Chimera marker file (.cmm) of the C-alpha trace (Angstrom):
<marker_set name="trace">
<marker id="1" x="23.761" y="-46.811" z="-38.252" r="1" g="1" b="0" radius="0.5"/>
<marker id="2" x="20.439" y="-45.124" z="-37.571" r="1" g="1" b="0" radius="0.5"/>
<marker id="3" x="19.860" y="-41.461" z="-38.170" r="1" g="1" b="0" radius="0.5"/>
<marker id="4" x="17.519" y="-39.539" z="-35.926" r="1" g="1" b="0" radius="0.5"/>
<marker id="5" x="15.946" y="-36.342" z="-37.222" r="1" g="1" b="0" radius="0.5"/>
<marker id="6" x="14.302" y="-33.886" z="-34.884" r="1" g="1" b="0" radius="0.5"/>
<marker id="7" x="11.588" y="-31.594" z="-36.090" r="1" g="1" b="0" radius="0.5"/>
<marker id="8" x="11.173" y="-28.378" z="-34.131" r="1" g="1" b="0" radius="0.5"/>
<marker id="9" x="7.811" y="-26.664" z="-34.234" r="1" g="1" b="0" radius="0.5"/>
<marker id="10" x="6.661" y="-23.619" z="-32.413" r="1" g="1" b="0" radius="0.5"/>
<marker id="11" x="3.011" y="-23.888" z="-31.633" r="1" g="1" b="0" radius="0.5"/>
<marker id="12" x="1.320" y="-20.671" z="-30.631" r="1" g="1" b="0" radius="0.5"/>
<marker id="13" x="-1.262" y="-20.863" z="-27.925" r="1" g="1" b="0" radius="0.5"/>
<marker id="14" x="-4.517" y="-19.484" z="-29.248" r="1" g="1" b="0" radius="0.5"/>
<marker id="15" x="-6.029" y="-19.496" z="-25.754" r="1" g="1" b="0" radius="0.5"/>
<marker id="16" x="-3.332" y="-17.340" z="-24.148" r="1" g="1" b="0" radius="0.5"/>
<marker id="17" x="-5.640" y="-14.380" z="-23.481" r="1" g="1" b="0" radius="0.5"/>
<marker id="18" x="-8.213" y="-16.536" z="-21.719" r="1" g="1" b="0" radius="0.5"/>
<marker id="19" x="-5.546" y="-18.273" z="-19.619" r="1" g="1" b="0" radius="0.5"/>
<marker id="20" x="-4.041" y="-14.921" z="-18.594" r="1" g="1" b="0" radius="0.5"/>
<marker id="21" x="-7.493" y="-13.680" z="-17.575" r="1" g="1" b="0" radius="0.5"/>
<marker id="22" x="-8.055" y="-16.819" z="-15.499" r="1" g="1" b="0" radius="0.5"/>
<marker id="23" x="-4.643" y="-16.424" z="-13.832" r="1" g="1" b="0" radius="0.5"/>
<marker id="24" x="-5.492" y="-12.813" z="-13.004" r="1" g="1" b="0" radius="0.5"/>
<marker id="25" x="-8.775" y="-13.894" z="-11.393" r="1" g="1" b="0" radius="0.5"/>
<marker id="26" x="-7.066" y="-16.622" z="-9.366" r="1" g="1" b="0" radius="0.5"/>
<marker id="27" x="-4.460" y="-14.124" z="-8.159" r="1" g="1" b="0" radius="0.5"/>
<marker id="28" x="-7.250" y="-11.716" z="-7.188" r="1" g="1" b="0" radius="0.5"/>
<marker id="29" x="-8.882" y="-14.392" z="-5.037" r="1" g="1" b="0" radius="0.5"/>
<marker id="30" x="-5.523" y="-15.289" z="-3.453" r="1" g="1" b="0" radius="0.5"/>
<marker id="31" x="-4.778" y="-11.638" z="-2.639" r="1" g="1" b="0" radius="0.5"/>
<marker id="32" x="-8.282" y="-11.158" z="-1.212" r="1" g="1" b="0" radius="0.5"/>
<marker id="33" x="-7.797" y="-14.164" z="1.072" r="1" g="1" b="0" radius="0.5"/>
<marker id="34" x="-4.395" y="-12.827" z="2.099" r="1" g="1" b="0" radius="0.5"/>
<marker id="35" x="-5.749" y="-9.396" z="3.001" r="1" g="1" b="0" radius="0.5"/>
<marker id="36" x="-8.790" y="-10.826" z="4.797" r="1" g="1" b="0" radius="0.5"/>
<marker id="37" x="-6.609" y="-13.111" z="6.909" r="1" g="1" b="0" radius="0.5"/>
<marker id="38" x="-4.263" y="-10.272" z="7.857" r="1" g="1" b="0" radius="0.5"/>
<marker id="39" x="-7.168" y="-7.979" z="8.779" r="1" g="1" b="0" radius="0.5"/>
<marker id="40" x="-8.738" y="-10.636" z="10.981" r="1" g="1" b="0" radius="0.5"/>
<marker id="41" x="-5.452" y="-11.029" z="12.861" r="1" g="1" b="0" radius="0.5"/>
<marker id="42" x="-5.075" y="-7.267" z="13.336" r="1" g="1" b="0" radius="0.5"/>
<marker id="43" x="-8.677" y="-6.808" z="14.477" r="1" g="1" b="0" radius="0.5"/>
<marker id="44" x="-8.440" y="-9.241" z="17.370" r="1" g="1" b="0" radius="0.5"/>
<marker id="45" x="-5.107" y="-8.222" z="18.882" r="1" g="1" b="0" radius="0.5"/>
<marker id="46" x="-6.167" y="-8.714" z="22.538" r="1" g="1" b="0" radius="0.5"/>
<marker id="47" x="-7.706" y="-12.128" z="21.928" r="1" g="1" b="0" radius="0.5"/>
<marker id="48" x="-5.986" y="-15.277" z="20.689" r="1" g="1" b="0" radius="0.5"/>
<marker id="49" x="-5.194" y="-15.152" z="16.999" r="1" g="1" b="0" radius="0.5"/>
<marker id="50" x="-8.091" y="-16.054" z="14.728" r="1" g="1" b="0" radius="0.5"/>
<marker id="51" x="-6.851" y="-18.123" z="11.808" r="1" g="1" b="0" radius="0.5"/>
<marker id="52" x="-9.431" y="-18.364" z="9.050" r="1" g="1" b="0" radius="0.5"/>
<marker id="53" x="-10.015" y="-21.824" z="7.619" r="1" g="1" b="0" radius="0.5"/>
<marker id="54" x="-10.627" y="-22.640" z="3.987" r="1" g="1" b="0" radius="0.5"/>
<marker id="55" x="-14.333" y="-22.922" z="4.715" r="1" g="1" b="0" radius="0.5"/>
<marker id="56" x="-14.436" y="-19.429" z="6.253" r="1" g="1" b="0" radius="0.5"/>
<marker id="57" x="-12.661" y="-17.975" z="3.238" r="1" g="1" b="0" radius="0.5"/>
<marker id="58" x="-15.027" y="-19.787" z="0.884" r="1" g="1" b="0" radius="0.5"/>
<marker id="59" x="-18.001" y="-18.157" z="2.585" r="1" g="1" b="0" radius="0.5"/>
<marker id="60" x="-16.361" y="-14.744" z="2.228" r="1" g="1" b="0" radius="0.5"/>
<marker id="61" x="-15.639" y="-15.216" z="-1.475" r="1" g="1" b="0" radius="0.5"/>
<marker id="62" x="-19.065" y="-16.554" z="-2.427" r="1" g="1" b="0" radius="0.5"/>
<marker id="63" x="-20.469" y="-14.727" z="-5.430" r="1" g="1" b="0" radius="0.5"/>
<marker id="64" x="-17.072" y="-13.832" z="-6.888" r="1" g="1" b="0" radius="0.5"/>
<marker id="65" x="-17.588" y="-16.042" z="-9.940" r="1" g="1" b="0" radius="0.5"/>
<marker id="66" x="-20.848" y="-14.237" z="-10.730" r="1" g="1" b="0" radius="0.5"/>
<marker id="67" x="-19.119" y="-10.861" z="-11.074" r="1" g="1" b="0" radius="0.5"/>
<marker id="68" x="-18.951" y="-9.362" z="-14.527" r="1" g="1" b="0" radius="0.5"/>
<marker id="69" x="-15.762" y="-10.150" z="-16.412" r="1" g="1" b="0" radius="0.5"/>
<marker id="70" x="-14.710" y="-13.086" z="-14.221" r="1" g="1" b="0" radius="0.5"/>
<marker id="71" x="-13.738" y="-16.177" z="-16.191" r="1" g="1" b="0" radius="0.5"/>
<marker id="72" x="-13.247" y="-18.738" z="-13.397" r="1" g="1" b="0" radius="0.5"/>
<marker id="73" x="-15.932" y="-20.828" z="-11.764" r="1" g="1" b="0" radius="0.5"/>
<marker id="74" x="-16.959" y="-21.112" z="-8.156" r="1" g="1" b="0" radius="0.5"/>
<marker id="75" x="-15.171" y="-24.440" z="-7.719" r="1" g="1" b="0" radius="0.5"/>
<marker id="76" x="-11.890" y="-22.815" z="-8.725" r="1" g="1" b="0" radius="0.5"/>
<marker id="77" x="-12.467" y="-20.038" z="-6.187" r="1" g="1" b="0" radius="0.5"/>
<marker id="78" x="-13.122" y="-22.638" z="-3.485" r="1" g="1" b="0" radius="0.5"/>
<marker id="79" x="-9.967" y="-24.574" z="-4.357" r="1" g="1" b="0" radius="0.5"/>
<marker id="80" x="-7.888" y="-21.370" z="-4.221" r="1" g="1" b="0" radius="0.5"/>
<marker id="81" x="-9.307" y="-20.559" z="-0.766" r="1" g="1" b="0" radius="0.5"/>
<marker id="82" x="-8.542" y="-24.051" z="0.492" r="1" g="1" b="0" radius="0.5"/>
<marker id="83" x="-5.021" y="-23.917" z="-0.956" r="1" g="1" b="0" radius="0.5"/>
<marker id="84" x="-4.415" y="-20.541" z="0.689" r="1" g="1" b="0" radius="0.5"/>
<marker id="85" x="-5.498" y="-21.868" z="4.087" r="1" g="1" b="0" radius="0.5"/>
<marker id="86" x="-3.249" y="-24.908" z="3.640" r="1" g="1" b="0" radius="0.5"/>
<marker id="87" x="-0.207" y="-22.800" z="2.750" r="1" g="1" b="0" radius="0.5"/>
<marker id="88" x="-0.912" y="-20.449" z="5.646" r="1" g="1" b="0" radius="0.5"/>
<marker id="89" x="-0.817" y="-23.354" z="8.091" r="1" g="1" b="0" radius="0.5"/>
<marker id="90" x="2.207" y="-24.866" z="6.372" r="1" g="1" b="0" radius="0.5"/>
<marker id="91" x="4.421" y="-21.777" z="6.523" r="1" g="1" b="0" radius="0.5"/>
<marker id="92" x="2.999" y="-20.475" z="9.845" r="1" g="1" b="0" radius="0.5"/>
<marker id="93" x="2.961" y="-16.864" z="8.712" r="1" g="1" b="0" radius="0.5"/>
<marker id="94" x="0.459" y="-14.084" z="9.251" r="1" g="1" b="0" radius="0.5"/>
<marker id="95" x="0.600" y="-12.982" z="5.637" r="1" g="1" b="0" radius="0.5"/>
<marker id="96" x="1.814" y="-14.773" z="2.516" r="1" g="1" b="0" radius="0.5"/>
<marker id="97" x="3.332" y="-13.182" z="-0.580" r="1" g="1" b="0" radius="0.5"/>
<marker id="98" x="1.073" y="-11.317" z="-2.962" r="1" g="1" b="0" radius="0.5"/>
<marker id="99" x="0.385" y="-13.007" z="-6.289" r="1" g="1" b="0" radius="0.5"/>
<marker id="100" x="1.121" y="-10.903" z="-9.363" r="1" g="1" b="0" radius="0.5"/>
<marker id="101" x="-0.138" y="-11.828" z="-12.826" r="1" g="1" b="0" radius="0.5"/>
<marker id="102" x="2.388" y="-9.854" z="-14.823" r="1" g="1" b="0" radius="0.5"/>
<marker id="103" x="6.098" y="-10.066" z="-14.021" r="1" g="1" b="0" radius="0.5"/>
<marker id="104" x="6.772" y="-6.393" z="-14.697" r="1" g="1" b="0" radius="0.5"/>
<marker id="105" x="3.793" y="-5.034" z="-12.768" r="1" g="1" b="0" radius="0.5"/>
<marker id="106" x="4.420" y="-3.578" z="-9.328" r="1" g="1" b="0" radius="0.5"/>
<marker id="107" x="3.415" y="-5.467" z="-6.238" r="1" g="1" b="0" radius="0.5"/>
<link id1="1" id2="2" r="1" g="1" b="0" radius="0.2"/>
<link id1="2" id2="3" r="1" g="1" b="0" radius="0.2"/>
<link id1="3" id2="4" r="1" g="1" b="0" radius="0.2"/>
<link id1="4" id2="5" r="1" g="1" b="0" radius="0.2"/>
<link id1="5" id2="6" r="1" g="1" b="0" radius="0.2"/>
<link id1="6" id2="7" r="1" g="1" b="0" radius="0.2"/>
<link id1="7" id2="8" r="1" g="1" b="0" radius="0.2"/>
<link id1="8" id2="9" r="1" g="1" b="0" radius="0.2"/>
<link id1="9" id2="10" r="1" g="1" b="0" radius="0.2"/>
<link id1="10" id2="11" r="1" g="1" b="0" radius="0.2"/>
<link id1="11" id2="12" r="1" g="1" b="0" radius="0.2"/>
<link id1="12" id2="13" r="1" g="1" b="0" radius="0.2"/>
<link id1="13" id2="14" r="1" g="1" b="0" radius="0.2"/>
<link id1="14" id2="15" r="1" g="1" b="0" radius="0.2"/>
<link id1="15" id2="16" r="1" g="1" b="0" radius="0.2"/>
<link id1="16" id2="17" r="1" g="1" b="0" radius="0.2"/>
<link id1="17" id2="18" r="1" g="1" b="0" radius="0.2"/>
<link id1="18" id2="19" r="1" g="1" b="0" radius="0.2"/>
<link id1="19" id2="20" r="1" g="1" b="0" radius="0.2"/>
<link id1="20" id2="21" r="1" g="1" b="0" radius="0.2"/>
<link id1="21" id2="22" r="1" g="1" b="0" radius="0.2"/>
<link id1="22" id2="23" r="1" g="1" b="0" radius="0.2"/>
<link id1="23" id2="24" r="1" g="1" b="0" radius="0.2"/>
<link id1="24" id2="25" r="1" g="1" b="0" radius="0.2"/>
<link id1="25" id2="26" r="1" g="1" b="0" radius="0.2"/>
<link id1="26" id2="27" r="1" g="1" b="0" radius="0.2"/>
<link id1="27" id2="28" r="1" g="1" b="0" radius="0.2"/>
<link id1="28" id2="29" r="1" g="1" b="0" radius="0.2"/>
<link id1="29" id2="30" r="1" g="1" b="0" radius="0.2"/>
<link id1="30" id2="31" r="1" g="1" b="0" radius="0.2"/>
<link id1="31" id2="32" r="1" g="1" b="0" radius="0.2"/>
<link id1="32" id2="33" r="1" g="1" b="0" radius="0.2"/>
<link id1="33" id2="34" r="1" g="1" b="0" radius="0.2"/>
<link id1="34" id2="35" r="1" g="1" b="0" radius="0.2"/>
<link id1="35" id2="36" r="1" g="1" b="0" radius="0.2"/>
<link id1="36" id2="37" r="1" g="1" b="0" radius="0.2"/>
<link id1="37" id2="38" r="1" g="1" b="0" radius="0.2"/>
<link id1="38" id2="39" r="1" g="1" b="0" radius="0.2"/>
<link id1="39" id2="40" r="1" g="1" b="0" radius="0.2"/>
<link id1="40" id2="41" r="1" g="1" b="0" radius="0.2"/>
<link id1="41" id2="42" r="1" g="1" b="0" radius="0.2"/>
<link id1="42" id2="43" r="1" g="1" b="0" radius="0.2"/>
<link id1="43" id2="44" r="1" g="1" b="0" radius="0.2"/>
<link id1="44" id2="45" r="1" g="1" b="0" radius="0.2"/>
<link id1="45" id2="46" r="1" g="1" b="0" radius="0.2"/>
<link id1="46" id2="47" r="1" g="1" b="0" radius="0.2"/>
<link id1="47" id2="48" r="1" g="1" b="0" radius="0.2"/>
<link id1="48" id2="49" r="1" g="1" b="0" radius="0.2"/>
<link id1="49" id2="50" r="1" g="1" b="0" radius="0.2"/>
<link id1="50" id2="51" r="1" g="1" b="0" radius="0.2"/>
<link id1="51" id2="52" r="1" g="1" b="0" radius="0.2"/>
<link id1="52" id2="53" r="1" g="1" b="0" radius="0.2"/>
<link id1="53" id2="54" r="1" g="1" b="0" radius="0.2"/>
<link id1="54" id2="55" r="1" g="1" b="0" radius="0.2"/>
<link id1="55" id2="56" r="1" g="1" b="0" radius="0.2"/>
<link id1="56" id2="57" r="1" g="1" b="0" radius="0.2"/>
<link id1="57" id2="58" r="1" g="1" b="0" radius="0.2"/>
<link id1="58" id2="59" r="1" g="1" b="0" radius="0.2"/>
<link id1="59" id2="60" r="1" g="1" b="0" radius="0.2"/>
<link id1="60" id2="61" r="1" g="1" b="0" radius="0.2"/>
<link id1="61" id2="62" r="1" g="1" b="0" radius="0.2"/>
<link id1="62" id2="63" r="1" g="1" b="0" radius="0.2"/>
<link id1="63" id2="64" r="1" g="1" b="0" radius="0.2"/>
<link id1="64" id2="65" r="1" g="1" b="0" radius="0.2"/>
<link id1="65" id2="66" r="1" g="1" b="0" radius="0.2"/>
<link id1="66" id2="67" r="1" g="1" b="0" radius="0.2"/>
<link id1="67" id2="68" r="1" g="1" b="0" radius="0.2"/>
<link id1="68" id2="69" r="1" g="1" b="0" radius="0.2"/>
<link id1="69" id2="70" r="1" g="1" b="0" radius="0.2"/>
<link id1="70" id2="71" r="1" g="1" b="0" radius="0.2"/>
<link id1="71" id2="72" r="1" g="1" b="0" radius="0.2"/>
<link id1="72" id2="73" r="1" g="1" b="0" radius="0.2"/>
<link id1="73" id2="74" r="1" g="1" b="0" radius="0.2"/>
<link id1="74" id2="75" r="1" g="1" b="0" radius="0.2"/>
<link id1="75" id2="76" r="1" g="1" b="0" radius="0.2"/>
<link id1="76" id2="77" r="1" g="1" b="0" radius="0.2"/>
<link id1="77" id2="78" r="1" g="1" b="0" radius="0.2"/>
<link id1="78" id2="79" r="1" g="1" b="0" radius="0.2"/>
<link id1="79" id2="80" r="1" g="1" b="0" radius="0.2"/>
<link id1="80" id2="81" r="1" g="1" b="0" radius="0.2"/>
<link id1="81" id2="82" r="1" g="1" b="0" radius="0.2"/>
<link id1="82" id2="83" r="1" g="1" b="0" radius="0.2"/>
<link id1="83" id2="84" r="1" g="1" b="0" radius="0.2"/>
<link id1="84" id2="85" r="1" g="1" b="0" radius="0.2"/>
<link id1="85" id2="86" r="1" g="1" b="0" radius="0.2"/>
<link id1="86" id2="87" r="1" g="1" b="0" radius="0.2"/>
<link id1="87" id2="88" r="1" g="1" b="0" radius="0.2"/>
<link id1="88" id2="89" r="1" g="1" b="0" radius="0.2"/>
<link id1="89" id2="90" r="1" g="1" b="0" radius="0.2"/>
<link id1="90" id2="91" r="1" g="1" b="0" radius="0.2"/>
<link id1="91" id2="92" r="1" g="1" b="0" radius="0.2"/>
<link id1="92" id2="93" r="1" g="1" b="0" radius="0.2"/>
<link id1="93" id2="94" r="1" g="1" b="0" radius="0.2"/>
<link id1="94" id2="95" r="1" g="1" b="0" radius="0.2"/>
<link id1="95" id2="96" r="1" g="1" b="0" radius="0.2"/>
<link id1="96" id2="97" r="1" g="1" b="0" radius="0.2"/>
<link id1="97" id2="98" r="1" g="1" b="0" radius="0.2"/>
<link id1="98" id2="99" r="1" g="1" b="0" radius="0.2"/>
<link id1="99" id2="100" r="1" g="1" b="0" radius="0.2"/>
<link id1="100" id2="101" r="1" g="1" b="0" radius="0.2"/>
<link id1="101" id2="102" r="1" g="1" b="0" radius="0.2"/>
<link id1="102" id2="103" r="1" g="1" b="0" radius="0.2"/>
<link id1="103" id2="104" r="1" g="1" b="0" radius="0.2"/>
<link id1="104" id2="105" r="1" g="1" b="0" radius="0.2"/>
<link id1="105" id2="106" r="1" g="1" b="0" radius="0.2"/>
<link id1="106" id2="107" r="1" g="1" b="0" radius="0.2"/>
</marker_set>
């Protein structure tokens, strides 16, 4: 009869602060894309709806990674913009949910 012993370890993440800062920056880009999309739809009410593509959003967010205190790169910003445009087309909504970094913070 074999005996199996399980060792439980709790490993603390020493990069938690950096990861939280990156998540906050990604959520900021997502929320900016969300607000920009909604404003473009409201602006052109008489014309057919203007849905911004990932490329349009990338042009609007250029330079975000060069801001002071931002810890994500430009490629990450571009991927977030493309993902936002994909989800917008997928769910066929004018505005998606806001992204919040901290569970207890207000939306």
